[in-house]
C-alpha positions in Angstrom: 24.7 27.0 15.3 25.0 25.1 12.0 22.0 25.0 9.7 19.8 22.0 10.2 19.6 19.7 7.2 16.4 19.5 5.2 14.3 16.3 5.3 15.8 15.1 2.0 19.4 16.0 3.1 18.9 14.2 6.5 17.5 11.1 4.7 20.4 11.1 2.3 22.8 11.1 5.2 21.1 8.1 6.7 21.0 6.3 3.4 24.7 6.9 2.8 25.6 5.4 6.2 23.1 2.6 5.8 25.1 1.3 2.8 28.0 0.7 5.1 26.1 -1.5 7.6 26.7 -5.3 7.6 23.9 -7.8 8.4 24.3 -10.3 11.2 25.2 -14.0 10.7 23.2 -16.5 8.7 20.8 -19.1 9.9 18.8 -21.8 8.2 15.0 -21.8 8.7 12.2 -24.0 7.6 10.4 -22.5 4.7 7.2 -21.4 6.6 9.3 -19.7 9.2 11.2 -17.6 6.7 8.3 -15.2 5.8 9.5 -11.6 6.2 13.2 -12.6 6.6 16.0 -11.6 4.2 17.5 -14.1 1.8 21.2 -14.9 2.3 21.8 -17.1 -0.7 21.1 -17.0 -4.4 18.2 -19.1 -5.7 18.3 -20.6 -9.2 15.9 -22.6 -11.2 16.5 -26.3 -10.8 14.7 -27.0 -14.1 13.0 -25.2 -16.9 9.8 -23.2 -15.9 7.5 -24.4 -17.1 9.1 -27.8 -17.5 6.8 -28.6 -20.5 4.7 -26.7 -23.0 1.8 -25.8 -20.7 -1.8 -25.1 -21.6 -3.2 -22.0 -20.1 -6.9 -22.7 -20.9 -9.3 -25.5 -20.8 -10.1 -26.5 -24.4 -8.6 -28.5 -27.3 -5.0 -28.7 -28.4 -4.4 -28.9 -32.1 -2.5 -27.4 -35.0 -3.6 -23.8 -35.6 -3.3 -24.4 -39.4 -6.2 -26.8 -39.2 -8.5 -23.9 -38.6 -8.0 -22.0 -41.9 -11.7 -22.4 -42.6 -14.5 -22.1 -40.0 -16.4 -23.7 -38.6 -13.8 -26.6 -38.6 -14.7 -30.2 -37.5 -11.9 -32.1 -35.8 -11.6 -35.6 -34.4 -11.0 -35.8 -30.6 -8.4 -38.5 -30.0 -7.9 -38.2 -26.2 -7.8 -36.2 -23.1 -4.8 -34.7 -21.1 -5.3 -33.4 -17.6 -2.9 -31.5 -15.4 -0.5 -34.0 -13.8 -1.0 -36.6 -16.6 1.5 -39.4 -16.8 4.1 -38.9 -19.5 2.7 -41.7 -21.6 -0.7 -39.9 -21.7 0.7 -36.8 -23.2 3.4 -38.3 -25.5 1.2 -39.2 -28.5 1.8 -36.9 -31.4 -1.3 -35.4 -33.0 -1.9 -36.1 -36.7 -3.5 -33.8 -39.2 -7.2 -33.2 -38.4 -6.9 -34.3 -34.8 -7.3 -32.6 -31.4 -7.0 -33.6 -27.8 -9.1 -32.3 -25.0 -6.8 -30.5 -22.6 -7.1 -28.9 -19.1 -5.4 -25.8 -17.8 -1.9 -26.6 -16.6 -1.6 -29.8 -18.6 1.3 -30.6 -21.0 0.6 -29.9 -24.7 1.2 -33.0 -26.8 3.7 -33.1 -29.7 2.3 -31.8 -32.9 -0.1 -29.3 -31.2 0.9 -25.6 -31.3 -2.3 -23.9 -30.0 -5.3 -24.4 -27.7 -8.8 -23.4 -28.6 -10.8 -22.4 -25.5 -13.7 -24.7 -24.8 -16.1 -21.7 -24.9 -15.4 -21.5 -28.7 -16.2 -25.1 -29.4 -19.2 -27.5 -29.7 -18.6 -31.2 -28.8 -20.4 -34.0 -30.6 -19.3 -37.3 -29.4 -15.8 -38.0 -30.8 -15.8 -34.8 -32.8 -15.5 -31.2 -31.9 -16.5 -28.2 -34.0 -14.3 -25.1 -33.8 -16.1 -21.8 -34.0 -13.0 -19.5 -33.8 -9.5 -19.7 -35.2 -6.3 -19.4 -33.2 -2.7 -18.5 -34.1 0.3 -20.7 -33.3 1.3 -20.3 -29.7 -2.1 -19.1 -28.5 -3.0 -20.3 -25.0 0.3 -22.1 -24.6 3.3 -21.2 -22.5 6.4 -22.8 -24.0 8.9 -24.8 -21.9 11.5 -22.6 -20.3 9.9 -19.2 -21.3 9.3 -18.3 -17.6 12.8 -19.2 -16.6 15.4 -21.6 -18.0 17.2 -24.1 -15.8 20.1 -22.5 -14.0 18.9 -19.0 -14.3 18.8 -16.8 -11.1 15.4 -16.4 -9.6 16.1 -14.6 -6.3 19.1 -12.6 -5.3 20.6 -12.5 -1.8 19.1 -9.5 0.1 15.6 -10.2 -1.1 12.9 -9.9 1.6 10.8 -13.0 1.5 7.1 -12.5 0.9 4.4 -14.9 -0.3 5.7 -14.6 -3.9 9.3 -15.4 -3.0 8.2 -18.3 -0.8 6.3 -19.7 -3.8 9.5 -19.6 -5.8 11.4 -21.3 -3.0 8.8 -24.0 -2.8 8.7 -24.5 -6.6 12.5 -25.0 -6.7 12.4 -27.6 -3.9 13.6 -25.5 -1.0 12.1 -26.9 2.2 14.7 -24.9 4.2 16.4 -21.6 3.3 19.4 -19.6 4.4 18.5 -16.2 5.8 20.2 -13.4 7.7 19.6 -13.4 11.5 17.3 -10.7 12.8 19.3 -7.7 14.0 18.8 -6.8 17.6 17.5 -3.2 18.2 17.8 -1.7 21.7 14.9 0.6 22.7 15.7 3.1 25.5 13.0 5.5 26.7 14.3 8.4 28.9 12.8 10.9 31.3 11.8 11.1 34.9 8.2 11.5 33.8 8.1 8.1 32.1 6.9 5.0 34.1 6.3 1.4 33.1 3.0 0.5 31.5 2.1 -1.7 34.5 2.6 1.2 36.9 0.0 3.6 38.2 1.3 6.9 36.9 1.4 9.9 39.2 -0.3 13.2 38.4 2.7 14.4 36.3 3.8 11.0 34.9 3.1 9.2 31.7 3.3 5.5 30.8 6.0 4.3 28.5 4.0 4.0 25.2 7.0 4.9 23.0 8.9 1.7 23.8 6.0 -0.5 22.7 5.2 1.6 19.6 8.9 1.3 18.5 9.0 -2.4 19.4 6.0 -2.9 17.1 7.7 -1.0 14.3 10.9 -2.8 14.7 9.2 -6.2 14.6 7.2 -5.1 11.6 10.5 -4.3 9.9 11.8 -7.9 10.5 14.1 -7.2 13.5 14.0 -8.1 17.2 13.4 -5.4 19.8 15.1 -5.4 23.2 13.3 -2.9 25.5 15.7 -1.6 28.1 14.7 -0.2 31.5 13.5 3.5 31.5 16.5 5.8 31.9 16.1 8.7 34.4 17.3 12.2 33.8 20.5 11.4 35.7 23.8 11.4 33.7 25.4 8.3 35.3 22.5 6.0 35.0 21.7 7.3 31.6 25.2 6.6 30.3 25.0 3.1 31.8 21.8 2.2 30.0 23.1 3.8 26.7 26.2 1.6 27.0 23.9 -1.5 27.4 22.0 -0.4 24.3 25.2 0.1 22.3 25.9 -3.7 22.6 23.0 -4.2 20.1 23.0 -3.8 16.3 21.1 -0.5 16.5 20.1 1.8 19.4 16.9 3.8 19.4 16.5 6.4 22.2 13.3 8.1 22.9 13.3 11.5 24.6 16.0 13.7 26.0 17.2 15.2 22.7 15.7 18.6 22.8 17.3 21.8 24.1 15.9 21.7 27.7 18.0 21.7 30.8 17.2 18.1 31.5 17.7 16.8 28.0 20.9 14.8 28.6 21.0 12.3 25.8 23.4 14.1 23.5 25.8 14.9 26.3 25.8 11.2 27.5 26.4 10.0 24.0 29.3 12.5 23.6 30.8 11.2 26.9 30.8 7.7 25.3 32.7 8.8 22.2 29.8 9.3 19.9 30.1 10.8 16.4 27.1 12.9 15.3 26.0 13.1 11.7 23.1 15.5 12.4 21.5 16.9 15.5 18.1 18.0 14.2 16.3 18.2 10.9 13.9 20.6 9.2 10.8 18.4 9.8 7.7 18.5 12.0 7.2 16.5 14.0 10.7 15.3 14.9 12.8 18.4 14.5 15.2 17.5 17.3 16.1 14.0 15.9 19.7 12.9 16.4 21.7 10.5 14.2 25.2 9.1 14.8 27.3 6.2 15.9 29.3 5.3 19.0 31.8 2.6 20.0 30.0 -0.8 20.3 30.0 -2.1 23.9 32.0 -5.2 24.2 33.3 -5.1 20.6 36.5 -3.0 20.3 36.9 -1.4 16.9 33.2 -1.6 16.0 30.5 0.9 16.2 26.7 0.9 16.8 24.6 3.4 15.0 21.9 5.2 17.0 18.9 7.5 16.6 17.9 9.9 19.3 14.2 10.3 18.7 12.1 13.1 20.2 10.0 11.9 23.1 6.6 12.9 21.8 4.9 9.7 20.5 4.0 10.9 17.0 7.5 12.3 16.6 9.0 9.0 17.6 6.8 7.0 15.2 7.3 9.3 12.2 11.1 9.5 12.7 11.3 5.7 12.8 9.6 5.5 9.4 11.6 8.3 7.8 15.0 7.4 9.0 15.5 4.4 11.3 13.7 1.9 9.1 16.3 2.4 6.3 19.2 1.6 8.7 17.4 -1.4 10.0 16.7 -2.7 6.6 20.4 -2.6 5.8 21.2 -4.3 9.0 18.7 -7.0 8.0 20.7 -7.7 4.8 18.4 -5.9 2.3 18.7 -2.6 0.5 16.7 0.3 2.1 13.3 0.4 0.5 11.8 3.6 -0.9 9.3 5.3 1.3 5.8 4.0 0.8 4.0 6.9 -0.6 0.8 7.6 -2.6 -1.0 10.5 -4.1 -4.5 11.6 -3.0 -6.8 14.6 -3.2 -7.0 16.8 -0.2 -10.5 16.9 1.3 -10.3 20.3 3.0 -8.4 23.6 2.8 -5.5 23.9 5.2 -2.8 26.5 6.1 0.6 25.8 7.7 3.8 27.7 8.3 6.6 27.3 5.7 10.1 26.2 6.4 9.6 22.6 7.6 8.5 19.4 5.8 5.5 18.3 7.8 4.1 14.9 8.4 0.6 15.2 9.8 -1.7 12.4 11.0 -4.4 11.8 8.4 -6.9 9.3 7.0 -6.7 8.1 3.4 -9.8 6.6 1.8 -10.8 5.5 -1.7 -8.6 3.8 -4.2 -6.6 4.7 -7.3 -7.8 7.9 -8.9 -10.6 8.2 -6.2 -8.1 8.4 -3.3 -8.8 11.2 -0.8 -7.1 12.3 2.4 -8.1 14.4 5.3 -6.3 15.6 8.4 -7.1 14.1 11.8 -7.7 16.8 14.3 -4.7 16.7 16.7 -3.2 18.6 19.6 0.4 18.3 18.6 3.0 15.5 18.5 2.1 14.1 21.9 -1.5 13.2 20.7 -1.4 9.4 20.5 -5.2 9.3 20.2 -5.0 11.2 16.9 -2.2 9.0 15.6 -4.3 5.9 16.4 -7.2 7.3 14.4 -5.1 7.9 11.3 -3.8 5.4 8.7 -1.2 7.6 7.0 0.8 10.9 7.3 0.0 13.8 5.0 3.2 15.2 3.7 3.3 19.0 3.4 6.4 20.4 1.5 8.4 23.2 3.3 7.4 25.8 0.7 3.7 25.3 0.8 1.7 27.6 3.1 -1.8 27.0 1.7 -3.3 23.8 0.4 -6.7 23.8 -1.2 -9.4 21.2 -1.2 -8.9 19.0 -4.3 -5.1 19.6 -4.5 -3.1 16.5 -5.3 -0.9 15.8 -2.2 1.7 13.2 -1.1 0.8 10.7 1.6 3.3 8.6 3.6 1.5 5.2 4.1 1.9 3.2 7.3 
């Protein structure tokens, strides 16, 4: 039997294949509906940003050289507010003059600095300056954020609040984005029943499908939950074929070494190519990754992940591997794993040889972050997973971790 890849080797294999994936077609959405989607066009500045020399503080605009001696008394010759008409901000300042100015307002010609109002005393039409400034202080010059025509957002950018602000600022009420990839979710096993069913003594409800659907939707894709596949080769192959018509197929269960674990054989019957069948991780060691001919599309292939049936294994393996493929299918580059460092709150001992991802709770912020393990009964313990907010990462060569040790945490 070939040696199982390490976690880093398995992830590298997934990332290598993810680079080959092509996103679906493009659609045009109204700006508010584009949140979380992936940009399919370049966005350039339609004018200079800012489009004028902009004050960054409330105060008085003047020539910095006027303040060579303090306190300095200067005549106030006007007021400029944000959104002022061009005529209101066009008058050039003469020597010894200042104009009252508001944050975001255009700086008039002749002024090269703004004195903050906190450092002044107003007396009618005069203002006394208590502090000096240097040229350029409290002003953002025209075009220094971005010049007209410069690229602001690249295709492949996932659109968050900051990116939507850029789109709005450049006049985009609609935007071209990649369509959401469709991900088939297929749970397997005679013991699995629908969530609405009353399970028998030896049956469990199909929680994996809904956990995966939530992760898929959170990653910006659309989940298609297929009927539960029994441990019967013909029906299993039929449902796998249905899933292979989608952009990605996630199977849950049936990938271990048991007599009734039939997923790998069924995929093999359908012409699948396997890139790894297992990895040195826990939970999730039996994970399978490969591709098979796409149903209804000759010459094309659909990638698949065979995820272990235990719920924690399923959720962890999605984050470690499937999310990267899904991000590529969405039109973006696979993002780095969301990790943090924290101090361990208790001693712990594990077996070496596997990279472990254990349900945990992280608390505190920055240098005060701490993490503690959630008591769990193995990778089928969904109650423990629900109590945690992260996964503690234990390297394969660490047998003992001490309270206070700096450890890696995989965030959810």
